[in-house]
MDAnalysis code that builds the backbone (N, CA, C; Angstrom):
import MDAnalysis as mda
import numpy as np

u = mda.Universe.empty(663, n_residues=221, atom_resindex=np.repeat(np.arange(221), 3), trajectory=True)
u.add_TopologyAttr("name", ["N", "CA", "C"] * 221)
u.add_TopologyAttr("resid", np.arange(1, 222))
u.add_TopologyAttr("resname", ["MET", "LYS", "ARG", "THR", "GLY", "ILE", "ILE", "ALA", "TYR", "ALA", "LEU", "LEU", "GLY", "ILE", "PHE", "LEU", "SER", "SER", "ALA", "LEU", "PRO", "VAL", "ALA", "ALA", "ILE", "ASP", "ASP", "ILE", "ARG", "VAL", "VAL", "ILE", "ASP", "VAL", "SER", "GLY", "SER", "MET", "GLN", "LYS", "THR", "ASP", "PRO", "ASN", "ASN", "LEU", "ARG", "ALA", "PRO", "ALA", "LEU", "ARG", "MET", "LEU", "ASN", "GLY", "LEU", "ILE", "PRO", "THR", "GLY", "SER", "ASN", "ALA", "GLY", "VAL", "TRP", "THR", "PHE", "GLY", "ARG", "TYR", "VAL", "ASN", "MET", "GLU", "VAL", "LYS", "TRP", "GLY", "LYS", "VAL", "ASP", "LYS", "GLN", "TRP", "ARG", "SER", "LEU", "ALA", "ASP", "GLN", "GLY", "ALA", "ASP", "LYS", "ILE", "HIS", "SER", "ARG", "GLY", "GLN", "PHE", "THR", "ASN", "ILE", "GLU", "GLY", "ALA", "LEU", "LYS", "ARG", "ALA", "SER", "SER", "GLY", "TRP", "ASP", "LYS", "PRO", "ASP", "PRO", "GLY", "THR", "ARG", "ARG", "ASN", "LEU", "ILE", "LEU", "LEU", "THR", "ASP", "GLY", "LYS", "VAL", "ASP", "VAL", "SER", "LYS", "ASP", "ALA", "ALA", "ARG", "ASN", "ALA", "LEU", "SER", "ARG", "GLU", "ASN", "VAL", "LEU", "ASN", "ILE", "SER", "ILE", "PRO", "ASP", "LEU", "VAL", "LYS", "GLN", "GLY", "VAL", "LYS", "VAL", "HIS", "SER", "ILE", "ALA", "LEU", "SER", "ASP", "GLN", "THR", "ASP", "GLU", "THR", "LEU", "LEU", "LYS", "SER", "LEU", "ALA", "LEU", "LYS", "THR", "GLN", "GLY", "SER", "PHE", "GLU", "VAL", "ALA", "ASN", "THR", "ALA", "ASP", "ASP", "LEU", "GLN", "ARG", "ILE", "PHE", "LEU", "ARG", "MET", "PHE", "GLU", "ARG", "ALA", "VAL", "LYS", "PRO", "ASP", "THR", "VAL", "PRO", "LEU", "ASN"])
u.atoms.positions = np.array([
    [14.437, -136.168, -184.651],
    [13.407, -136.084, -183.622],
    [14.078, -135.967, -182.218],
    [13.540, -135.046, -181.400],
    [14.149, -134.880, -180.148],
    [13.899, -136.000, -179.291],
    [14.748, -136.320, -178.256],
    [14.640, -137.449, -177.440],
    [13.314, -137.567, -176.728],
    [12.724, -136.372, -176.287],
    [11.426, -136.416, -175.499],
    [10.373, -136.759, -176.528],
    [10.442, -136.479, -177.784],
    [9.486, -136.909, -178.724],
    [9.509, -138.355, -178.941],
    [10.792, -138.840, -179.086],
    [10.865, -140.339, -179.177],
    [10.335, -141.108, -178.099],
    [10.534, -140.606, -176.890],
    [10.072, -141.292, -175.683],
    [8.483, -141.285, -175.674],
    [7.895, -139.986, -176.004],
    [6.423, -139.901, -176.041],
    [5.823, -140.820, -177.041],
    [6.481, -140.955, -178.266],
    [5.984, -141.784, -179.321],
    [6.092, -143.343, -178.911],
    [7.116, -143.600, -178.155],
    [7.231, -145.007, -177.747],
    [6.161, -145.382, -176.707],
    [5.998, -144.382, -175.764],
    [4.932, -144.652, -174.718],
    [3.545, -144.726, -175.277],
    [3.295, -143.879, -176.377],
    [1.996, -143.992, -177.146],
    [1.789, -145.413, -177.702],
    [2.902, -145.921, -178.282],
    [2.823, -147.197, -178.932],
    [2.497, -148.328, -177.902],
    [3.124, -148.201, -176.706],
    [3.023, -149.105, -175.731],
    [1.554, -149.143, -175.169],
    [0.982, -147.871, -175.037],
    [-0.382, -147.705, -174.593],
    [-1.410, -148.228, -175.530],
    [-1.202, -148.039, -176.806],
    [-2.066, -148.484, -177.866],
    [-2.052, -150.076, -177.919],
    [-0.849, -150.640, -177.773],
    [-0.736, -152.043, -177.874],
    [-1.379, -152.731, -176.706],
    [-1.263, -152.028, -175.511],
    [-1.844, -152.704, -174.204],
    [-3.381, -152.534, -174.220],
    [-3.866, -151.540, -174.920],
    [-5.249, -151.232, -174.914],
    [-6.046, -152.182, -175.872],
    [-5.400, -152.744, -176.863],
    [-5.945, -153.639, -177.751],
    [-6.184, -154.976, -177.114],
    [-7.348, -155.605, -177.208],
    [-7.688, -156.908, -176.578],
    [-6.828, -158.033, -177.259],
    [-6.363, -158.882, -176.411],
    [-5.648, -160.084, -176.969],
    [-6.635, -161.197, -177.126],
    [-6.635, -161.820, -178.313],
    [-7.521, -162.894, -178.686],
    [-7.404, -164.006, -177.674],
    [-8.542, -164.424, -177.076],
    [-8.565, -165.514, -176.121],
    [-8.409, -166.841, -176.830],
    [-7.691, -167.808, -176.117],
    [-7.550, -169.111, -176.662],
    [-8.723, -170.008, -176.111],
    [-9.142, -170.771, -176.997],
    [-10.312, -171.667, -176.583],
    [-9.747, -172.971, -176.097],
    [-10.239, -173.451, -174.932],
    [-9.956, -174.658, -174.254],
    [-11.230, -175.457, -174.090],
    [-11.377, -176.603, -174.805],
    [-12.680, -177.238, -174.840],
    [-12.502, -178.638, -174.408],
    [-13.238, -179.038, -173.412],
    [-13.140, -180.418, -172.788],
    [-14.451, -181.113, -173.135],
    [-14.457, -182.198, -173.794],
    [-15.641, -182.930, -174.185],
    [-15.647, -184.230, -173.272],
    [-16.839, -184.344, -172.579],
    [-16.936, -185.489, -171.579],
    [-18.159, -186.265, -171.970],
    [-17.987, -187.523, -172.299],
    [-19.013, -188.357, -172.911],
    [-19.391, -189.697, -171.998],
    [-20.545, -189.837, -171.668],
    [-21.097, -190.909, -170.840],
    [-21.059, -192.203, -171.608],
    [-20.386, -193.287, -171.168],
    [-20.498, -194.541, -171.898],
    [-21.066, -195.605, -170.871],
    [-21.947, -195.188, -169.996],
    [-22.461, -196.139, -168.976],
    [-23.589, -196.997, -169.621],
    [-23.877, -198.175, -168.967],
    [-24.871, -199.019, -169.432],
    [-26.262, -198.493, -169.609],
    [-26.529, -197.532, -168.803],
    [-27.836, -196.891, -168.901],
    [-28.106, -196.195, -170.252],
    [-27.053, -195.846, -170.932],
    [-27.157, -195.214, -172.211],
    [-27.716, -196.113, -173.216],
    [-27.722, -197.376, -173.026],
    [-28.359, -198.336, -173.910],
    [-29.882, -197.969, -174.053],
    [-30.519, -197.481, -172.918],
    [-31.955, -197.140, -173.058],
    [-32.086, -195.619, -173.402],
    [-31.265, -194.800, -172.786],
    [-31.424, -193.299, -173.077],
    [-30.868, -192.910, -174.387],
    [-29.927, -193.493, -174.888],
    [-29.316, -193.264, -176.241],
    [-29.161, -194.456, -177.073],
    [-30.352, -195.171, -177.392],
    [-30.257, -196.481, -178.098],
    [-29.688, -196.355, -179.531],
    [-29.670, -195.125, -180.069],
    [-29.078, -194.970, -181.480],
    [-27.598, -194.490, -181.392],
    [-26.994, -194.503, -180.158],
    [-25.672, -194.138, -180.052],
    [-25.356, -192.781, -180.744],
    [-26.187, -191.743, -180.434],
    [-25.920, -190.427, -181.081],
    [-24.578, -189.761, -180.591],
    [-24.058, -190.388, -179.504],
    [-22.755, -189.852, -179.091],
    [-21.528, -189.907, -180.080],
    [-21.561, -190.981, -180.852],
    [-20.604, -191.155, -181.849],
    [-20.595, -190.125, -183.003],
    [-21.754, -189.892, -183.616],
    [-21.834, -188.819, -184.621],
    [-21.634, -187.449, -183.948],
    [-22.027, -187.356, -182.680],
    [-21.875, -186.064, -181.890],
    [-20.377, -185.691, -181.817],
    [-19.581, -186.665, -181.505],
    [-18.095, -186.446, -181.392],
    [-17.558, -186.014, -182.748],
    [-17.967, -186.746, -183.723],
    [-17.413, -186.325, -185.105],
    [-17.924, -184.920, -185.536],
    [-19.097, -184.625, -185.152],
    [-19.600, -183.301, -185.468],
    [-18.832, -182.162, -184.652],
    [-18.591, -182.482, -183.428],
    [-17.785, -181.612, -182.616],
    [-16.373, -181.417, -183.100],
    [-15.786, -182.538, -183.683],
    [-14.482, -182.510, -184.125],
    [-14.405, -181.500, -185.357],
    [-15.504, -181.389, -186.032],
    [-15.516, -180.470, -187.238],
    [-15.701, -179.121, -186.842],
    [-16.273, -178.866, -185.663],
    [-16.661, -177.449, -185.203],
    [-15.487, -176.732, -184.317],
    [-14.793, -177.635, -183.577],
    [-13.753, -177.089, -182.766],
    [-12.692, -176.281, -183.621],
    [-12.409, -175.067, -183.265],
    [-11.522, -174.251, -184.041],
    [-10.082, -174.850, -184.097],
    [-9.524, -174.760, -185.206],
    [-8.099, -175.217, -185.340],
    [-7.216, -174.299, -184.555],
    [-6.205, -174.853, -183.852],
    [-5.398, -174.009, -182.947],
    [-5.791, -173.902, -181.543],
    [-7.091, -174.292, -181.293],
    [-7.530, -174.290, -179.860],
    [-7.024, -175.512, -179.140],
    [-7.237, -175.614, -177.876],
    [-6.856, -176.789, -177.215],
    [-8.096, -177.597, -176.869],
    [-8.009, -178.931, -176.879],
    [-9.198, -179.772, -176.633],
    [-8.732, -181.116, -176.224],
    [-9.676, -181.791, -175.515],
    [-9.513, -183.161, -175.130],
    [-10.867, -183.789, -174.953],
    [-10.884, -185.227, -175.056],
    [-12.127, -185.895, -174.846],
    [-11.920, -187.020, -173.896],
    [-12.960, -187.084, -172.930],
    [-12.925, -188.046, -171.883],
    [-14.224, -188.887, -171.960],
    [-14.197, -190.229, -171.701],
    [-15.392, -190.950, -171.632],
    [-15.418, -191.469, -170.169],
    [-16.723, -191.790, -169.693],
    [-16.819, -192.268, -168.331],
    [-17.943, -193.226, -168.063],
    [-17.732, -194.099, -167.163],
    [-18.752, -194.975, -166.672],
    [-18.536, -194.940, -165.127],
    [-17.928, -196.108, -164.676],
    [-17.392, -196.176, -163.270],
    [-16.130, -195.396, -163.287],
    [-15.260, -195.552, -164.213],
    [-13.919, -194.898, -164.305],
    [-13.969, -193.849, -165.525],
    [-12.977, -193.037, -165.390],
    [-12.865, -191.865, -166.377],
    [-11.704, -192.125, -167.184],
    [-11.828, -192.187, -168.495],
    [-10.678, -192.415, -169.324],
    [-10.479, -191.248, -170.303],
    [-9.278, -190.952, -170.595],
    [-8.903, -189.882, -171.687],
    [-9.028, -190.517, -172.985],
    [-9.971, -190.301, -173.755],
    [-10.128, -190.934, -175.033],
    [-9.351, -190.253, -176.160],
    [-9.252, -189.014, -176.079],
    [-8.418, -188.184, -177.043],
    [-7.558, -187.186, -176.139],
    [-6.253, -187.400, -176.237],
    [-5.395, -186.644, -175.310],
    [-5.466, -185.173, -175.604],
    [-5.563, -184.376, -174.461],
    [-5.680, -182.927, -174.482],
    [-4.513, -182.444, -175.223],
    [-4.749, -181.466, -176.083],
    [-3.699, -180.751, -176.843],
    [-4.150, -179.844, -177.857],
    [-3.282, -179.485, -178.695],
    [-3.626, -178.348, -179.688],
    [-4.369, -179.057, -180.798],
    [-5.430, -178.458, -181.256],
    [-6.280, -179.079, -182.273],
    [-5.690, -178.886, -183.738],
    [-5.175, -179.910, -184.362],
    [-4.621, -179.767, -185.668],
    [-5.138, -181.054, -186.440],
    [-4.513, -181.335, -187.578],
    [-4.960, -182.428, -188.425],
    [-4.816, -183.850, -187.686],
    [-3.673, -183.881, -186.906],
    [-3.405, -185.114, -186.167],
    [-4.424, -185.408, -185.112],
    [-4.795, -184.259, -184.342],
    [-5.775, -184.348, -183.221],
    [-7.137, -184.702, -183.820],
    [-7.542, -184.163, -184.933],
    [-8.851, -184.402, -185.525],
    [-8.894, -185.935, -185.945],
    [-7.757, -186.419, -186.411],
    [-7.784, -187.779, -186.763],
    [-7.979, -188.789, -185.586],
    [-7.321, -188.415, -184.406],
    [-7.540, -189.147, -183.238],
    [-8.919, -189.019, -182.683],
    [-9.563, -187.856, -182.870],
    [-10.898, -187.683, -182.351],
    [-11.873, -188.587, -183.099],
    [-11.661, -188.593, -184.565],
    [-12.546, -189.516, -185.358],
    [-12.376, -190.929, -184.912],
    [-11.228, -191.396, -184.627],
    [-10.966, -192.676, -184.090],
    [-11.585, -192.852, -182.795],
    [-11.567, -191.944, -181.860],
    [-12.212, -192.005, -180.633],
    [-13.729, -192.106, -180.792],
    [-14.265, -191.559, -181.808],
    [-15.792, -191.617, -181.984],
    [-16.142, -193.158, -182.220],
    [-15.334, -193.816, -182.975],
    [-15.626, -195.314, -183.138],
    [-15.534, -196.115, -181.943],
    [-15.045, -195.623, -180.878],
    [-14.860, -196.367, -179.555],
    [-16.008, -196.087, -178.630],
    [-16.918, -195.192, -178.924],
    [-18.024, -194.901, -178.041],
    [-18.984, -196.057, -177.839],
    [-19.267, -196.447, -176.630],
    [-20.076, -197.622, -176.420],
    [-20.973, -197.278, -175.131],
    [-21.758, -198.424, -174.755],
    [-22.622, -198.318, -173.679],
    [-22.491, -199.480, -172.711],
    [-21.189, -199.780, -172.419],
    [-20.858, -200.983, -171.650],
    [-20.351, -200.616, -170.132],
    [-20.166, -199.365, -169.974],
    [-19.552, -199.020, -168.605],
    [-20.563, -199.252, -167.543],
    [-19.882, -199.546, -166.382],
    [-20.758, -199.753, -165.169],
    [-20.766, -198.428, -164.432],
    [-21.984, -198.073, -163.957],
    [-22.204, -196.887, -163.234],
    [-21.976, -195.682, -164.037],
    [-22.316, -194.450, -163.398],
    [-22.270, -193.084, -164.100],
    [-21.631, -192.200, -163.169],
    [-20.286, -192.127, -163.199],
    [-19.510, -191.267, -162.285],
    [-19.277, -189.837, -162.826],
    [-20.421, -189.119, -162.776],
    [-20.255, -187.684, -163.322],
    [-19.384, -186.868, -162.405],
    [-19.452, -187.113, -161.065],
    [-18.558, -186.274, -160.204],
    [-17.141, -186.536, -160.610],
    [-16.719, -187.737, -160.808],
    [-15.319, -188.060, -161.115],
    [-14.910, -187.542, -162.535],
    [-15.984, -187.658, -163.416],
    [-15.709, -187.115, -164.751],
    [-15.424, -185.630, -164.861],
    [-16.128, -184.817, -164.102],
    [-16.031, -183.449, -164.092],
    [-14.677, -183.054, -163.462],
    [-14.217, -183.786, -162.396],
    [-12.964, -183.532, -161.723],
    [-11.815, -183.906, -162.639],
    [-11.922, -185.038, -163.295],
    [-10.769, -185.402, -164.129],
    [-10.681, -184.554, -165.371],
    [-11.799, -184.162, -166.075],
    [-11.758, -183.467, -167.274],
    [-11.442, -181.950, -167.090],
    [-11.591, -181.458, -165.803],
    [-11.201, -180.076, -165.599],
    [-9.854, -179.954, -164.955],
    [-9.034, -180.987, -165.015],
    [-7.624, -181.004, -164.478],
    [-6.835, -179.986, -165.111],
    [-6.110, -179.149, -164.401],
    [-5.371, -178.097, -164.917],
    [-5.989, -176.700, -164.928],
    [-7.224, -176.782, -164.603],
    [-8.008, -175.444, -164.620],
    [-8.105, -175.024, -163.129],
    [-7.058, -174.992, -162.405],
    [-7.013, -174.729, -160.974],
    [-7.363, -173.224, -160.745],
    [-6.836, -172.343, -161.500],
    [-7.202, -170.954, -161.341],
    [-7.835, -170.369, -162.567],
    [-8.564, -169.286, -162.526],
    [-9.072, -168.685, -163.651],
    [-8.055, -168.061, -164.526],
    [-8.386, -168.088, -165.847],
    [-7.373, -167.522, -166.830],
    [-8.154, -166.660, -167.843],
    [-8.004, -165.305, -167.646],
    [-8.740, -164.408, -168.564],
    [-8.341, -164.623, -170.007],
    [-7.231, -165.129, -170.318],
    [-6.704, -165.332, -171.685],
    [-7.277, -166.578, -172.331],
    [-8.124, -167.348, -171.613],
    [-8.559, -168.600, -172.156],
    [-10.160, -168.679, -171.948],
    [-10.793, -169.087, -172.990],
    [-12.287, -169.435, -172.814],
    [-12.421, -170.838, -172.573],
    [-12.904, -171.192, -171.458],
    [-12.979, -172.524, -171.015],
    [-14.415, -173.001, -171.089],
    [-14.633, -174.078, -171.921],
    [-15.940, -174.679, -172.102],
    [-15.850, -176.200, -171.935],
    [-16.778, -176.767, -171.191],
    [-16.858, -178.143, -170.950],
    [-18.191, -178.632, -171.459],
    [-18.172, -179.604, -172.396],
    [-19.330, -180.209, -173.011],
    [-19.598, -181.536, -172.454],
    [-20.761, -181.636, -171.807],
    [-21.094, -183.011, -171.167],
    [-22.244, -183.653, -171.879],
    [-22.055, -184.769, -172.420],
    [-23.094, -185.619, -173.076],
    [-23.350, -186.807, -172.148],
    [-24.574, -186.773, -171.634],
    [-25.043, -187.814, -170.629],
    [-26.543, -187.985, -170.436],
    [-26.947, -188.994, -169.750],
    [-28.360, -189.063, -169.383],
    [-28.473, -188.388, -167.998],
    [-27.428, -187.977, -167.402],
    [-27.446, -187.200, -166.196],
    [-27.973, -187.815, -164.968],
    [-27.812, -189.209, -164.867],
    [-28.290, -190.000, -163.688],
    [-27.043, -190.465, -162.885],
    [-26.797, -189.818, -161.854],
    [-25.575, -190.110, -161.086],
    [-25.791, -191.559, -160.482],
    [-24.772, -192.357, -160.662],
    [-24.836, -193.799, -160.337],
    [-23.368, -194.243, -160.154],
    [-22.933, -194.268, -158.937],
    [-21.591, -194.719, -158.581],
    [-21.523, -195.976, -157.706],
    [-22.666, -196.433, -157.322],
    [-22.678, -197.624, -156.438],
    [-24.057, -198.191, -156.463],
    [-24.138, -199.461, -155.872],
    [-25.378, -200.060, -155.675],
    [-26.093, -199.584, -154.431],
    [-25.315, -198.774, -153.616],
    [-25.906, -198.087, -152.431],
    [-26.448, -196.809, -152.732],
    [-27.808, -196.638, -152.663],
    [-28.422, -195.459, -152.939],
    [-27.885, -194.279, -152.264],
    [-27.534, -194.471, -150.989],
    [-26.974, -193.368, -150.214],
    [-25.689, -192.788, -150.769],
    [-24.906, -193.646, -151.302],
    [-23.585, -193.210, -151.982],
    [-23.936, -192.396, -153.298],
    [-24.863, -192.882, -154.008],
    [-25.343, -192.151, -155.203],
    [-25.889, -190.788, -154.875],
    [-26.676, -190.691, -153.845],
    [-27.195, -189.388, -153.466],
    [-26.109, -188.473, -152.991],
    [-25.119, -189.016, -152.248],
    [-23.988, -188.128, -151.735],
    [-23.140, -187.593, -152.937],
    [-22.906, -188.522, -153.940],
    [-22.141, -188.080, -155.183],
    [-22.858, -186.957, -155.934],
    [-24.160, -187.086, -155.993],
    [-25.001, -186.246, -156.672],
    [-24.913, -184.813, -155.899],
    [-25.029, -184.880, -154.530],
    [-24.796, -183.634, -153.790],
    [-23.501, -183.049, -153.901],
    [-22.455, -183.841, -154.061],
    [-21.157, -183.355, -154.337],
    [-21.001, -182.540, -155.648],
    [-21.700, -183.072, -156.692],
    [-21.633, -182.334, -157.900],
    [-22.302, -180.937, -157.785],
    [-23.432, -180.958, -157.065],
    [-24.057, -179.644, -156.827],
    [-23.317, -178.701, -155.897],
    [-22.777, -179.204, -154.866],
    [-22.157, -178.398, -153.789],
    [-20.681, -178.229, -153.905],
    [-19.998, -179.079, -154.643],
    [-18.538, -178.942, -154.747],
    [-18.113, -178.680, -156.220],
    [-18.549, -179.715, -157.069],
    [-18.005, -179.567, -158.436],
    [-18.499, -178.219, -159.145],
    [-19.770, -177.846, -158.945],
    [-20.175, -176.544, -159.569],
    [-19.487, -175.337, -159.080],
    [-19.428, -175.201, -157.702],
    [-18.663, -174.058, -157.260],
    [-17.249, -174.034, -157.694],
    [-16.639, -175.161, -157.861],
    [-15.178, -175.182, -158.341],
    [-15.148, -174.722, -159.831],
    [-16.035, -175.286, -160.579],
    [-16.086, -174.878, -162.027],
    [-16.307, -173.289, -162.185],
    [-17.185, -172.815, -161.389],
    [-17.464, -171.420, -161.421],
    [-16.237, -170.580, -161.029],
    [-15.463, -170.965, -160.028],
    [-14.231, -170.323, -159.664],
    [-13.194, -170.405, -160.745],
    [-13.160, -171.511, -161.488],
    [-12.259, -171.660, -162.532],
    [-12.572, -170.990, -163.816],
    [-13.864, -170.334, -163.929],
    [-14.278, -169.660, -165.140],
    [-14.759, -170.571, -166.185],
    [-15.241, -171.717, -165.803],
    [-15.604, -172.798, -166.824],
    [-17.057, -172.689, -167.090],
    [-17.507, -172.687, -168.346],
    [-18.924, -172.776, -168.768],
    [-19.284, -174.218, -169.119],
    [-20.182, -174.844, -168.463],
    [-20.636, -176.169, -168.790],
    [-21.817, -176.174, -169.691],
    [-21.755, -176.859, -170.800],
    [-22.768, -177.168, -171.714],
    [-23.280, -178.524, -171.593],
    [-24.370, -178.777, -170.897],
    [-24.834, -180.142, -170.626],
    [-25.903, -180.549, -171.693],
    [-25.766, -181.705, -172.331],
    [-26.574, -182.100, -173.349],
    [-27.187, -183.484, -172.985],
    [-28.514, -183.439, -172.663],
    [-29.168, -184.751, -172.316],
    [-29.559, -185.473, -173.612],
    [-29.280, -186.695, -173.644],
    [-29.524, -187.541, -174.783],
    [-30.862, -188.271, -174.734],
    [-31.819, -187.878, -173.934],
    [-33.114, -188.361, -173.860],
    [-33.921, -187.457, -172.953],
    [-35.174, -187.764, -172.849],
    [-36.118, -187.068, -171.930],
    [-36.059, -187.684, -170.559],
    [-35.492, -188.886, -170.484],
    [-35.436, -189.542, -169.165],
    [-34.034, -189.259, -168.505],
    [-33.993, -188.098, -167.969],
    [-32.689, -187.513, -167.446],
    [-32.871, -186.892, -166.098],
    [-31.838, -186.669, -165.374],
    [-31.903, -185.831, -164.094],
    [-31.788, -184.341, -164.602],
    [-32.857, -183.799, -165.030],
    [-32.842, -182.417, -165.721],
    [-32.487, -181.468, -164.711],
    [-32.790, -181.632, -163.422],
    [-32.393, -180.670, -162.372],
    [-30.902, -180.516, -162.284],
    [-30.206, -181.611, -162.268],
    [-28.781, -181.649, -162.134],
    [-28.104, -180.998, -163.268],
    [-28.519, -181.390, -164.490],
    [-27.902, -180.889, -165.694],
    [-28.179, -179.434, -165.938],
    [-29.380, -178.998, -165.565],
    [-29.663, -177.523, -165.654],
    [-28.857, -176.727, -164.632],
    [-28.682, -177.335, -163.438],
    [-27.833, -176.683, -162.451],
    [-26.444, -176.482, -162.913],
    [-25.906, -177.551, -163.487],
    [-24.509, -177.410, -164.068],
    [-24.373, -176.364, -165.083],
    [-25.399, -176.240, -166.045],
    [-25.305, -175.271, -166.992],
    [-25.634, -173.818, -166.467],
    [-26.620, -173.687, -165.802],
    [-27.118, -172.302, -165.448],
    [-26.118, -171.596, -164.462],
    [-25.578, -172.318, -163.434],
    [-24.764, -171.763, -162.416],
    [-23.397, -171.489, -163.035],
    [-23.042, -172.129, -164.088],
    [-21.675, -171.812, -164.775],
    [-21.959, -170.884, -166.061],
    [-23.104, -170.387, -166.206],
    [-23.387, -169.513, -167.374],
    [-23.248, -170.303, -168.706],
    [-23.493, -171.551, -168.648],
    [-23.371, -172.347, -169.875],
    [-24.798, -172.548, -170.565],
    [-25.009, -173.756, -170.888],
    [-26.332, -174.080, -171.570],
    [-26.777, -175.515, -171.274],
    [-28.059, -175.690, -171.413],
    [-28.717, -177.099, -171.325],
    [-29.536, -177.254, -172.453],
    [-29.402, -178.459, -173.013],
    [-30.228, -178.836, -174.131],
    [-30.633, -180.331, -174.018],
    [-31.623, -180.700, -174.708],
    [-32.023, -182.115, -174.826],
    [-32.042, -182.504, -176.282],
    [-31.335, -183.636, -176.647],
    [-31.277, -183.963, -178.024],
    [-31.795, -185.417, -178.197],
    [-32.789, -185.514, -178.963],
    [-33.383, -186.857, -179.306],
    [-32.962, -187.359, -180.651],
    [-32.450, -186.494, -181.457],
    [-32.029, -186.999, -182.849],
    [-30.805, -186.302, -183.276],
    [-30.142, -186.826, -184.315],
    [-28.838, -186.274, -184.831],
    [-29.094, -184.857, -185.294],
    [-30.317, -184.531, -185.850],
    [-30.698, -183.153, -186.279],
    [-30.654, -182.208, -185.140],
    [-31.229, -182.822, -184.045],
    [-31.304, -182.007, -182.746],
    [-29.797, -181.615, -182.275],
    [-28.879, -182.668, -182.401],
    [-27.543, -182.331, -181.965],
    [-26.829, -181.343, -182.928],
    [-27.081, -181.475, -184.165],
    [-26.420, -180.488, -185.112],
    [-26.856, -179.039, -184.741],
    [-28.239, -178.857, -184.594],
    [-28.679, -177.540, -184.157],
    [-28.103, -177.015, -182.835],
    [-28.050, -177.868, -181.930],
    [-27.450, -177.595, -180.570],
    [-26.058, -177.183, -180.651],
    [-25.327, -177.995, -181.402],
    [-23.787, -177.647, -181.465],
    [-23.595, -176.318, -182.227],
    [-24.220, -176.082, -183.254],
    [-24.201, -174.816, -184.027],
    [-24.432, -173.652, -183.050],
    [-25.601, -173.654, -182.355],
    [-25.910, -172.575, -181.460],
    [-24.885, -172.540, -180.366],
    [-24.346, -173.589, -179.848],
    [-23.458, -173.666, -178.768],
    [-22.174, -172.955, -179.134],
    [-21.617, -173.343, -180.243],
    [-20.309, -172.849, -180.662],
    [-20.474, -171.429, -181.159],
    [-21.622, -170.981, -181.598],
    [-21.878, -169.595, -181.966],
    [-21.636, -168.782, -180.671],
    [-22.273, -169.346, -179.550],
    [-22.186, -168.503, -178.302],
    [-20.831, -168.759, -177.556],
    [-20.269, -169.841, -177.640],
    [-19.103, -170.123, -176.709],
    [-17.769, -169.832, -177.368],
    [-17.743, -170.072, -178.686],
    [-16.405, -169.878, -179.327],
    [-16.396, -168.827, -180.383],
    [-17.340, -167.932, -180.305],
    [-17.440, -166.837, -181.282],
    [-16.223, -165.894, -181.090],
    [-15.434, -165.561, -182.185],
    [-14.333, -164.816, -182.054],
    [-14.610, -163.390, -181.486],
    [-13.756, -162.890, -180.605],
    [-13.922, -161.453, -180.178],
    [-13.682, -160.521, -181.354],
    [-14.552, -159.406, -181.343],
    [-14.300, -158.373, -182.392],
    [-14.332, -156.983, -181.707],
    [-13.703, -156.035, -182.350],
    [-13.649, -154.706, -181.923],
    [-13.945, -153.773, -183.060],
    [-14.576, -152.710, -182.847],
    [-14.814, -151.781, -183.887],
    [-13.667, -151.050, -184.315],
    [-13.492, -150.686, -185.589],
    [-12.226, -150.045, -186.007],
    [-12.708, -148.762, -186.629],
    [-12.137, -147.679, -186.227],
    [-12.429, -146.308, -186.819],
    [-11.376, -145.988, -187.825],
])
């Protein structure tokens, strides 16, 4: 084969390889409310089976982490690649879900759980799953609570949009700040759902993962 033919063939190969889409990596952050108010809004502690259910749905090989929050935000399951060991830790984390936390620091939880998502990354599908009653409560001072809620709407949401994060907010009762949770979902092109039973959660998670983590496909001729 002449040299020009070899070069043309090589260039064609480069073009075809660059034209094919690269499979995106899933990065899933799960954020769970453990504040005292959940005793009323989630009396059956649906959050524990919810985490176990999520553990079974998150694709192997993706990246994921689990945070719980009340007044403070704690990493319950360390962020990392989802494998057998990670799933074991997630099941252990489900056993630790409680409703004893003071306050409901949604603003801090969103900031902590989205750490590392400073810039958008086209090669990563970023999804944040928030299970809460959606009532911002960071202090006994009503003015501070109102300010934190405004910060979620005016600072947290725009930051998440810039980072290319989709927020899927799940209210675990009808007694929730629906406006706040819907804003988080709609403005990030995520989803908002209300779950009152374990069956509700199962249907929500299946729909959510079908939309959020569905593998990219291309037609082949």
